[in-house]
C-alpha positions as a Markdown table, in Angstrom:
| # | Residue | x | y | z |
|---|---|---|---|---|
| 1 | Met | 36.6 | -100.4 | 31.7 |
| 2 | Phe | 39.8 | -98.6 | 32.7 |
| 3 | Leu | 39.9 | -100.6 | 35.9 |
| 4 | Tyr | 40.7 | -103.8 | 34.0 |
| 5 | Pro | 44.2 | -102.8 | 32.8 |
| 6 | Leu | 45.0 | -101.7 | 36.4 |
| 7 | Ile | 44.0 | -105.2 | 37.7 |
| 8 | Ile | 45.9 | -106.9 | 34.8 |
| 9 | Ser | 49.0 | -104.9 | 35.6 |
| 10 | Ile | 49.0 | -106.4 | 39.1 |
| 11 | Leu | 48.8 | -109.9 | 37.7 |
| 12 | Ala | 51.5 | -109.0 | 35.1 |
| 13 | Ile | 53.9 | -108.0 | 37.8 |
| 14 | Met | 53.4 | -111.4 | 39.5 |
| 15 | Asn | 53.1 | -113.4 | 36.3 |
| 16 | Pro | 53.9 | -111.8 | 33.0 |
| 17 | Phe | 52.8 | -114.9 | 31.1 |
| 18 | Leu | 49.3 | -114.8 | 32.4 |
| 19 | Gly | 49.3 | -111.0 | 32.3 |
| 20 | Leu | 50.0 | -110.9 | 28.6 |
| 21 | Ile | 47.2 | -113.4 | 27.8 |
| 22 | Leu | 44.7 | -111.3 | 29.8 |
| 23 | Leu | 45.9 | -108.0 | 28.3 |
| 24 | Phe | 45.3 | -109.4 | 24.8 |
| 25 | Ala | 41.8 | -110.5 | 25.9 |
| 26 | Tyr | 41.2 | -106.9 | 27.2 |
| 27 | Ile | 42.4 | -105.2 | 24.0 |
| 28 | Ser | 40.1 | -107.4 | 21.9 |
| 29 | Lys | 37.2 | -105.8 | 23.8 |
| 30 | Thr | 38.5 | -102.3 | 23.2 |
| 31 | Val | 39.7 | -102.9 | 19.6 |
| 32 | Val | 37.8 | -99.9 | 18.2 |
| 33 | Leu | 39.3 | -97.5 | 20.7 |
| 34 | Ser | 42.7 | -99.2 | 20.3 |
| 35 | Met | 42.7 | -98.7 | 16.6 |
| 36 | Ala | 42.0 | -95.0 | 17.0 |
| 37 | Asn | 44.6 | -94.5 | 19.8 |
| 38 | Pro | 46.5 | -97.7 | 20.9 |
| 39 | Ile | 47.9 | -96.1 | 24.1 |
| 40 | Lys | 44.6 | -94.8 | 25.5 |
| 41 | Pro | 43.0 | -98.1 | 26.6 |
| 42 | Leu | 46.3 | -99.2 | 28.1 |
| 43 | Leu | 47.1 | -96.0 | 30.0 |
| 44 | Met | 46.1 | -97.5 | 33.4 |
| 45 | Phe | 48.3 | -100.5 | 32.9 |
| 46 | Phe | 51.6 | -98.7 | 33.4 |
| 47 | Pro | 51.3 | -96.7 | 36.6 |
| 48 | Leu | 51.8 | -99.6 | 39.1 |
| 49 | Pro | 54.8 | -101.2 | 37.4 |
| 50 | Leu | 56.4 | -97.8 | 36.9 |
| 51 | Ala | 55.8 | -97.0 | 40.6 |
| 52 | Leu | 57.4 | -100.3 | 41.6 |
| 53 | Leu | 60.3 | -99.7 | 39.4 |
| 54 | Met | 61.0 | -96.3 | 40.9 |
| 55 | Leu | 60.3 | -97.1 | 44.5 |
| 56 | Asp | 61.9 | -100.5 | 45.0 |
| 57 | Ala | 65.6 | -100.9 | 44.2 |
| 58 | Asn | 65.6 | -104.6 | 45.0 |
| 59 | Pro | 66.7 | -106.6 | 41.8 |
| 60 | Gly | 63.7 | -108.9 | 42.1 |
| 61 | Ala | 61.2 | -106.0 | 42.2 |
| 62 | Gln | 63.1 | -104.4 | 39.3 |
| 63 | Val | 62.8 | -107.5 | 37.1 |
| 64 | Met | 59.1 | -107.9 | 37.9 |
| 65 | Ala | 58.4 | -104.3 | 37.1 |
| 66 | Leu | 60.4 | -104.3 | 33.9 |
| 67 | Asp | 58.7 | -107.6 | 32.8 |
| 68 | Ala | 55.3 | -106.1 | 33.3 |
| 69 | Ile | 56.2 | -102.9 | 31.4 |
| 70 | Phe | 58.1 | -104.3 | 28.5 |
| 71 | Ala | 57.2 | -108.0 | 28.2 |
| 72 | Val | 53.5 | -107.3 | 28.6 |
| 73 | Gly | 52.6 | -103.6 | 28.1 |
| 74 | Val | 55.1 | -102.5 | 25.4 |
| 75 | Val | 54.7 | -105.8 | 23.5 |
| 76 | Ser | 50.9 | -105.3 | 23.4 |
| 77 | Leu | 51.4 | -101.7 | 22.2 |
| 78 | Ile | 53.7 | -102.8 | 19.4 |
| 79 | Phe | 51.0 | -105.3 | 18.3 |
| 80 | Leu | 48.3 | -102.6 | 18.4 |
| 81 | Tyr | 50.4 | -99.9 | 16.6 |
| 82 | Lys | 51.3 | -102.4 | 13.8 |
| 83 | Leu | 47.6 | -103.3 | 13.4 |
| 84 | Lys | 46.8 | -99.7 | 13.2 |
| 85 | Ala | 49.4 | -99.3 | 10.5 |
| 86 | Gly | 47.4 | -101.8 | 8.4 |
| 87 | Ile | 49.7 | -104.8 | 8.4 |
| 88 | Lys | 48.4 | -108.4 | 8.7 |
| 89 | Gln | 47.6 | -109.7 | 12.2 |
| 90 | Ser | 50.2 | -112.5 | 11.9 |
| 91 | Glu | 52.9 | -110.0 | 10.9 |
| 92 | Ala | 51.9 | -107.7 | 13.8 |
| 93 | Phe | 52.3 | -110.7 | 16.1 |
| 94 | Leu | 55.6 | -111.5 | 14.6 |
| 95 | Ile | 57.0 | -108.0 | 15.1 |
| 96 | Ala | 55.7 | -108.0 | 18.7 |
| 97 | Asn | 57.4 | -111.3 | 19.3 |
| 98 | Leu | 60.7 | -109.9 | 17.9 |
| 99 | Gly | 60.3 | -107.0 | 20.4 |
| 100 | Leu | 59.8 | -109.6 | 23.2 |
| 101 | Leu | 63.0 | -111.4 | 22.0 |
| 102 | Ala | 65.0 | -108.2 | 22.1 |
| 103 | Tyr | 63.8 | -107.4 | 25.6 |
| 104 | Gly | 64.6 | -111.0 | 26.8 |
| 105 | Leu | 68.2 | -110.6 | 25.7 |
| 106 | Val | 68.6 | -107.2 | 27.3 |
| 107 | Arg | 66.9 | -108.6 | 30.5 |
| 108 | Tyr | 69.5 | -111.3 | 30.8 |
| 109 | Trp | 72.3 | -108.8 | 30.1 |
| 110 | Leu | 71.1 | -106.6 | 32.9 |
| 111 | Phe | 70.0 | -109.2 | 35.5 |
| 112 | Gly | 71.8 | -112.4 | 34.4 |
| 113 | Val | 73.8 | -112.6 | 37.7 |
| 114 | Tyr | 70.6 | -112.2 | 39.7 |
| 115 | Gln | 68.7 | -114.8 | 37.7 |
| 116 | Leu | 71.5 | -117.3 | 38.2 |
| 117 | Gln | 71.3 | -116.7 | 42.0 |
| 118 | Val | 67.6 | -117.3 | 41.9 |
| 119 | Phe | 68.2 | -120.5 | 39.9 |
| 120 | Asp | 70.8 | -121.7 | 42.5 |
| 121 | Gln | 68.4 | -120.9 | 45.4 |
| 122 | Gly | 65.6 | -122.8 | 43.7 |
| 123 | Leu | 68.0 | -125.7 | 43.2 |
| 124 | Glu | 68.9 | -125.7 | 46.9 |
| 125 | Met | 65.2 | -125.7 | 47.8 |
| 126 | Leu | 64.6 | -128.6 | 45.4 |
| 127 | Gln | 67.5 | -130.5 | 46.9 |
| 128 | Thr | 66.0 | -130.1 | 50.4 |
| 129 | Gln | 62.5 | -131.3 | 49.3 |
| 130 | Leu | 63.4 | -133.8 | 46.6 |
| 131 | Pro | 67.0 | -135.0 | 47.3 |
| 132 | Leu | 66.6 | -138.2 | 45.1 |
| 133 | Leu | 65.7 | -136.1 | 42.1 |
| 134 | Val | 68.6 | -133.7 | 42.5 |
| 135 | Asp | 71.1 | -136.6 | 43.1 |
| 136 | Asn | 70.0 | -138.2 | 39.8 |
| 137 | Thr | 72.9 | -138.4 | 37.4 |
| 138 | Val | 71.0 | -137.3 | 34.4 |
| 139 | Phe | 69.5 | -134.3 | 36.3 |
| 140 | Thr | 72.9 | -133.3 | 37.6 |
| 141 | Glu | 74.5 | -133.5 | 34.1 |
| 142 | Ala | 71.7 | -131.4 | 32.6 |
| 143 | Leu | 72.1 | -128.6 | 35.1 |
| 144 | Pro | 74.9 | -126.7 | 33.3 |
| 145 | Leu | 72.8 | -126.7 | 30.1 |
| 146 | Trp | 69.7 | -125.4 | 31.9 |
| 147 | Lys | 71.7 | -122.6 | 33.5 |
| 148 | Ala | 73.2 | -121.7 | 30.1 |
| 149 | Ile | 69.8 | -121.5 | 28.3 |
| 150 | Leu | 68.0 | -119.5 | 31.1 |
| 151 | Pro | 67.5 | -116.5 | 28.7 |
| 152 | Ser | 65.9 | -118.5 | 26.0 |
| 153 | Val | 63.7 | -120.5 | 28.4 |
| 154 | Trp | 62.1 | -117.2 | 29.6 |
| 155 | Ile | 61.7 | -115.8 | 26.1 |
| 156 | Ile | 60.1 | -119.1 | 24.9 |
| 157 | Thr | 57.7 | -119.1 | 27.8 |
| 158 | Gln | 56.7 | -115.5 | 27.3 |
| 159 | Ser | 56.5 | -116.0 | 23.5 |
| 160 | Leu | 54.0 | -118.9 | 24.0 |
| 161 | Gly | 52.0 | -116.6 | 26.3 |
| 162 | Leu | 52.0 | -114.0 | 23.5 |
| 163 | Ala | 50.8 | -116.7 | 21.0 |
| 164 | Leu | 48.0 | -117.8 | 23.4 |
| 165 | Gly | 47.0 | -114.2 | 23.9 |
| 166 | Phe | 47.0 | -113.6 | 20.1 |
| 167 | Leu | 44.8 | -116.7 | 19.5 |
| 168 | Leu | 42.4 | -115.6 | 22.3 |
| 169 | Phe | 42.4 | -112.1 | 20.7 |
| 170 | Gln | 41.3 | -113.6 | 17.4 |
| 171 | Lys | 38.7 | -115.9 | 19.0 |
| 172 | Leu | 37.1 | -113.1 | 21.0 |
| 173 | Leu | 36.8 | -111.1 | 17.8 |
| 174 | Lys | 35.3 | -114.1 | 16.1 |
| 175 | Ile | 37.9 | -114.2 | 13.4 |
| 176 | Pro | 37.6 | -117.6 | 11.5 |
| 177 | Ser | 40.3 | -120.2 | 10.9 |
| 178 | Leu | 42.5 | -119.1 | 13.9 |
| 179 | Leu | 45.3 | -121.6 | 14.3 |
| 180 | Ser | 44.9 | -123.4 | 11.0 |
| 181 | Ser | 45.5 | -120.2 | 9.0 |
| 182 | Leu | 48.5 | -118.9 | 11.0 |
| 183 | Ser | 51.4 | -118.2 | 8.7 |
| 184 | Phe | 54.6 | -116.0 | 8.8 |
| 185 | Pro | 56.8 | -114.6 | 6.0 |
| 186 | Gly | 59.7 | -116.8 | 4.8 |
| 187 | Leu | 62.1 | -113.8 | 5.3 |
| 188 | Tyr | 62.0 | -114.5 | 9.0 |
| 189 | Asn | 64.1 | -117.6 | 8.4 |
| 190 | Leu | 67.0 | -115.4 | 7.4 |
| 191 | Leu | 67.3 | -114.3 | 11.0 |
| 192 | Ile | 67.9 | -117.9 | 12.0 |
| 193 | Ile | 70.5 | -118.3 | 9.2 |
| 194 | Ala | 72.2 | -115.0 | 10.1 |
| 195 | Ile | 73.1 | -116.2 | 13.6 |
| 196 | Ile | 74.8 | -119.4 | 12.5 |
| 197 | Pro | 78.3 | -117.7 | 12.4 |
| 198 | Leu | 78.0 | -117.2 | 16.2 |
| 199 | Tyr | 78.4 | -120.9 | 16.6 |
| 200 | Leu | 81.9 | -120.8 | 15.1 |
| 201 | Phe | 83.4 | -118.9 | 18.1 |
| 202 | Glu | 83.7 | -120.4 | 21.5 |
| 203 | Gln | 82.8 | -117.1 | 23.2 |
| 204 | Thr | 79.5 | -116.8 | 21.4 |
| 205 | Lys | 78.3 | -120.4 | 21.3 |
| 206 | Met | 75.9 | -119.9 | 24.2 |
| 207 | Leu | 74.6 | -116.7 | 22.7 |
| 208 | Phe | 74.0 | -118.7 | 19.5 |
| 209 | Leu | 72.1 | -121.4 | 21.4 |
| 210 | Asn | 69.9 | -119.0 | 23.2 |
| 211 | Ala | 69.1 | -116.9 | 20.1 |
| 212 | Leu | 68.4 | -120.1 | 18.1 |
| 213 | Leu | 66.0 | -121.5 | 20.6 |
| 214 | Ala | 64.2 | -118.2 | 21.0 |
| 215 | Leu | 64.0 | -117.7 | 17.2 |
| 216 | Cys | 62.6 | -121.2 | 16.7 |
| 217 | Val | 59.3 | -120.3 | 18.4 |
| 218 | Ile | 57.9 | -118.8 | 15.2 |
| 219 | Pro | 58.7 | -121.8 | 13.0 |
| 220 | Phe | 57.3 | -124.0 | 15.8 |
| 221 | Leu | 54.0 | -122.1 | 15.7 |
| 222 | Gln | 53.9 | -122.4 | 11.9 |
| 223 | Gly | 54.6 | -126.1 | 12.2 |
| 224 | Val | 51.8 | -126.5 | 14.7 |
| 225 | Ser | 49.5 | -124.6 | 12.3 |
| 226 | Val | 50.3 | -126.8 | 9.4 |
| 227 | Val | 49.7 | -130.1 | 11.4 |
| 228 | Trp | 46.6 | -128.7 | 13.0 |
| 229 | Gln | 45.2 | -127.8 | 9.5 |
| 230 | Arg | 46.1 | -131.2 | 8.1 |
| 231 | Leu | 44.7 | -133.1 | 11.1 |
| 232 | Gly | 41.5 | -131.1 | 10.7 |
| 233 | Phe | 40.9 | -132.8 | 7.4 |
| 234 | Val | 41.0 | -136.1 | 9.1 |
| 235 | Phe | 39.3 | -135.5 | 12.5 |
| 236 | Ala | 36.1 | -133.6 | 12.8 |
| 237 | Asn | 36.0 | -134.1 | 16.6 |
| 238 | Arg | 37.9 | -131.1 | 18.1 |
| 239 | Ile | 38.7 | -133.1 | 21.3 |
| 240 | Val | 40.3 | -135.9 | 19.4 |
| 241 | Leu | 42.1 | -133.4 | 17.2 |
| 242 | Gly | 43.4 | -131.6 | 20.3 |
| 243 | Ile | 44.6 | -134.8 | 22.0 |
| 244 | Phe | 46.6 | -135.8 | 18.8 |
| 245 | Met | 48.0 | -132.3 | 18.5 |
| 246 | Leu | 49.1 | -132.4 | 22.2 |
| 247 | Val | 50.9 | -135.7 | 21.7 |
| 248 | Ile | 52.7 | -134.4 | 18.6 |
| 249 | Ile | 53.8 | -131.2 | 20.4 |
| 250 | Leu | 55.1 | -133.2 | 23.4 |
| 251 | Tyr | 57.0 | -135.8 | 21.4 |
| 252 | Ala | 57.8 | -134.2 | 18.0 |
| 253 | His | 58.4 | -130.5 | 18.7 |
| 254 | Ile | 61.7 | -130.6 | 16.8 |
| 255 | Met | 59.8 | -132.0 | 13.8 |
| 256 | Leu | 57.3 | -129.2 | 14.1 |
| 257 | Val | 60.1 | -126.6 | 14.0 |
| 258 | Leu | 61.6 | -128.1 | 10.9 |
| 259 | Leu | 58.2 | -128.4 | 9.3 |
| 260 | Gly | 57.4 | -124.8 | 10.1 |
| 261 | Phe | 60.8 | -123.6 | 8.8 |
| 262 | Ala | 60.2 | -125.4 | 5.5 |
| 263 | Asp | 56.6 | -124.2 | 5.2 |
| 264 | Met | 57.7 | -120.6 | 5.7 |
| 265 | Trp | 60.2 | -120.9 | 2.8 |
| 266 | Leu | 58.0 | -122.9 | 0.4 |
| 267 | Asn | 54.6 | -121.3 | 1.2 |
| 268 | Lys | 52.8 | -124.3 | -0.4 |
| 269 | Arg | 50.1 | -124.7 | 2.2 |
| 270 | Lys | 46.6 | -124.5 | 0.7 |
| 271 | Glu | 43.3 | -124.0 | 2.5 |
| 272 | Ile | 41.0 | -126.9 | 1.7 |
| 273 | Pro | 37.5 | -126.5 | 3.1 |
| 274 | Gly | 35.8 | -129.3 | 5.0 |
| 275 | Gly | 37.5 | -132.5 | 6.1 |
| 276 | Ile | 37.0 | -136.2 | 6.7 |
| 277 | Thr | 35.2 | -137.2 | 9.9 |
| 278 | Ala | 37.2 | -139.8 | 11.8 |
């Protein structure tokens, strides 16, 4: 069993998004041991990333190692330790996500210049392979914004990986309701309100934008949960429900954030068993 975290650590170095999902699947299978001693089932996860961190001074290798250690391993440990402390699963997920957000900001502070270099190299490669796309006016005008929000793009991607891992963790443990019952405390919204003053100063506007986008993942997930629950009362077919949900996510994600923000404040959602077959 201890071979699995070693294999997952290799995947996490190459792809922390996939690594986080797989590590949550693994800890669902060792949940009894994890609740007794959260660090024990994950001991074999850390040696390879730590070795890479110590042996390779290349910035790319350093980022990959730190992502595996903190954005996958430490985040999973935070989740497990909070579960062991007896708090709700959704709140343990929330705290783990805040840890991920904090790491994402530190990550950009440490390696921001390197990440911008990688972005520019990727753009040059894209210009060689797809010159018509890069020469497009809309694409060119959007580039400065994409460069400015690089930190939040990474945090959002990894946070969604954490959410998928969390849902897989629940499913493998056969916990009912899953997405339809996901809810977070309204106090979280105070974090979003607290960063608004950053917008008032020119020097901190980009920090505000990145922090806002990263913090909006939780209201987005709550909004998805609300809509998923309500659509479940209309559509009994899970495939049809999934298609409708995907369309809403693609075209109304801002609405989902606002809906989740309001639902976290008001806490008016009620569980209604059953539904109407469409």
